[in-house]
C-alpha positions in Angstrom: 7.4 20.2 13.0 8.5 18.5 16.0 7.9 15.2 16.5 4.9 14.5 18.9 2.9 17.2 17.2 0.0 16.6 14.8 0.3 14.0 12.1 -1.1 14.1 8.7 -1.7 11.7 5.8 0.1 12.8 2.7 -1.1 12.2 -0.8 1.7 12.7 -3.3 -0.3 13.6 -6.7 2.1 13.1 -9.7 1.6 15.7 -12.4 0.7 15.4 -16.2 1.0 17.6 -18.8 0.0 21.3 -19.0 -1.6 22.4 -22.2 -0.1 25.3 -24.4 -2.5 27.9 -22.8 -1.6 26.9 -19.4 -4.7 25.0 -18.5 -4.6 21.3 -17.2 -4.4 18.4 -19.6 -7.5 15.9 -19.0 -5.1 13.5 -17.3 -4.0 16.0 -14.9 -7.6 17.2 -14.1 -8.6 13.5 -13.3 -5.6 12.9 -11.0 -6.5 15.9 -9.1 -10.2 15.0 -8.8 -9.1 11.6 -7.9 -7.0 12.7 -5.1 -9.7 15.1 -3.9 -12.1 12.4 -3.9 -9.7 10.1 -1.9 -9.0 12.6 1.0 -12.7 13.7 1.2 -12.7 17.2 3.3 -10.4 15.4 6.0 -8.3 18.3 7.7 -5.6 15.5 8.4 -4.5 15.4 4.6 -1.9 17.4 2.9 -1.4 17.4 -0.6 2.1 16.9 -2.0 1.8 18.0 -5.7 4.8 17.3 -8.0 5.7 18.3 -11.7 7.7 21.0 -12.9 7.8 22.9 -16.1 8.3 20.3 -18.7 6.7 22.0 -22.1 4.3 24.7 -21.6 4.1 27.1 -18.4 3.3 27.2 -15.7 4.9 24.1 -13.6 2.4 21.2 -13.2 2.3 21.7 -9.6 1.6 25.2 -9.9 -1.5 24.2 -12.0 -2.4 21.3 -9.4 -2.3 23.8 -6.5 -4.9 26.0 -8.4 -7.0 23.1 -9.0 -6.9 21.9 -5.5 -7.8 25.5 -4.1 -10.8 25.6 -6.7 -11.9 22.1 -5.2 -11.7 23.4 -1.8 -8.5 22.5 -0.5 -7.0 24.9 1.9 -3.6 26.8 1.2 -2.2 25.4 4.3 -2.9 21.7 2.9 -0.7 22.0 0.0 3.0 21.5 -0.6 4.4 22.0 -3.8 7.5 20.2 -5.7 7.8 22.3 -8.8 11.3 21.3 -10.1 10.9 17.6 -11.5 10.9 17.2 -15.1 10.0 13.5 -15.0 9.1 10.7 -12.4 12.2 9.7 -11.3 13.1 13.3 -10.1 9.5 13.6 -8.5 10.3 10.6 -6.4 13.8 11.8 -5.4 12.6 15.3 -4.6 9.2 14.2 -2.8 11.3 11.9 -0.7 13.7 14.5 0.3 10.7 16.7 1.1 9.1 14.2 3.3 12.2 12.9 5.2 12.7 16.4 6.7 9.1 16.5 8.4 8.1 15.0 11.4 4.2 15.2 10.8 4.0 12.3 8.6 1.4 9.4 9.2 1.1 7.8 6.1 1.9 8.6 2.4 -0.7 7.8 -0.3 -0.1 8.0 -4.1 -2.5 9.2 -6.7 -1.8 8.9 -10.2 -3.0 7.1 -13.3 -3.3 3.5 -13.0 -0.8 2.4 -15.5 1.7 5.1 -13.5 1.3 4.0 -10.0 3.6 1.1 -9.8 6.4 2.9 -10.8 5.7 5.8 -8.6 5.6 3.6 -5.7 8.8 1.8 -6.3 10.9 4.7 -6.9 9.4 6.4 -3.8 10.4 3.2 -1.9 13.6 3.1 -3.4 14.2 6.4 -2.0 13.3 5.1 1.7 9.8 6.6 1.3 6.9 3.9 2.9 4.1 4.4 0.7 0.9 2.8 -0.5 -1.3 3.1 -3.8 -4.1 5.5 -2.5 -6.1 6.0 -6.0 -5.8 5.8 -9.4 -7.4 8.0 -11.9 -9.2 6.0 -14.9 -7.8 7.2 -18.0 -8.8 4.3 -20.2 -12.0 5.6 -21.3 -10.7 9.2 -21.7 -7.8 8.7 -23.9 -8.7 5.8 -25.9 -7.6 2.5 -26.4 -4.4 3.0 -28.3 -3.0 5.6 -26.3 -3.7 3.8 -23.1 -1.6 0.8 -24.3 0.9 2.9 -25.2 1.0 4.5 -21.7 1.2 0.9 -20.2 4.1 -0.2 -22.7 6.0 3.0 -21.6 5.8 2.2 -18.2 7.0 -1.6 -18.7 10.3 0.1 -20.1 10.4 3.0 -17.8 9.8 0.9 -14.6 12.9 -1.3 -14.8 15.0 1.6 -16.3 14.2 4.1 -13.6 14.9 1.7 -10.8 18.2 0.7 -12.2 19.0 4.4 -12.4 18.0 5.0 -8.4 19.8 1.9 -7.6 23.2 2.6 -9.4 23.1 6.2 -8.0 22.6 5.1 -4.5 25.5 2.4 -4.9 27.8 5.1 -6.6 27.0 7.8 -3.8 27.7 4.6 -1.3 31.1 4.2 -2.7 32.2 7.7 -3.1 31.4 8.2 0.8 33.5 5.0 1.6 36.2 6.5 -0.5 36.4 9.8 1.0 
């Protein structure tokens, strides 16, 4: 889309598990419900759903698209990134998709509360100015132990992913200078 055309708010919805029967996990369903609630019925919103095939088909993004359509989103409001197998890849692929568009007004993030800090950092390291939009509340649904584990996992994954992204950028910069 050319610059000067309509601009949209993009809500990036990060994936979560798909069950063996292809249905969304509770976490995935809560993230989509939160994104729809955040966006309302605004025609100025575009959803970018991200998540590939991790354990069970179909890809997380395909399941999220289906849920969005069931909840009243229009097909032209939904962009799909269905290759990422983890959060770092989701941030990389979504950043690349948004970079090529001239219609981005704001980028808002939607995921679980424990997951948002890492999503935001990784997108910013990939050059996307974004802010937290809304967080699904998983604490009551998954129980204290699993919720605490999720926070702990993020405490380890955030610095590791940040290191991997910045190292990759530094390595690519060195390779360009040498060629």
